[in-house]
C-alpha positions, 0 to 999 in steps of 0.5 A, a space after each residue: 566480461 562485465 559491462 561497466 558504469 551500469 548499475 545492476 538491476 534486481 536478480 531473476 529471483 527478487 523479481 519471481 519473489 514479487 519484489 517491486 522495482 518501485 517502492 511498495 505501498 499499501 492499496 486499499 481494494 474494493 472489498 473494504 468494509 467501508 465500501 459495504 456500509 461497516 465502520 472499520 479502522 483496522 488498517 489506520 490503527 495498525 499502520 505505524 507511519 500514520 499513512 492512512 486517513 479517513 475521509 468522511 462520507 455522507 450516510 456512508 463510513 469513512 473511507 480509507 485513504 493511503 497517502 503515497 508519500 507517508 507509507 512505507 510499504 510496511 505490510 502492517 495494515 495488510 494483515 490487520 484488515 479483516 475484510 482482506 482488501 489491503 494489498 502491497 502494490 506499486 506506488 502509482 506516482 513517483 516522486 519528482 526528483 
């Protein structure tokens, strides 16, 4: 017996594989080399959507900032990060409809 009128959710297999219910985005963690005083822009250079910008800071390398609206969740930045500081996670703010 099928329930009508309700869209099917993700399968259990998708959930166990870590596929998110919301749009995945890049998340810059504390292991970012800029936090250790090392200039690095590898994640921004690898991003095809130009979703990673760099905010200047006095006396420190620029801080990587991800634009949730521009990030496509492709993961190119994850592999490019030499400090393994970039992961894919759920967006903090979903766009209002």
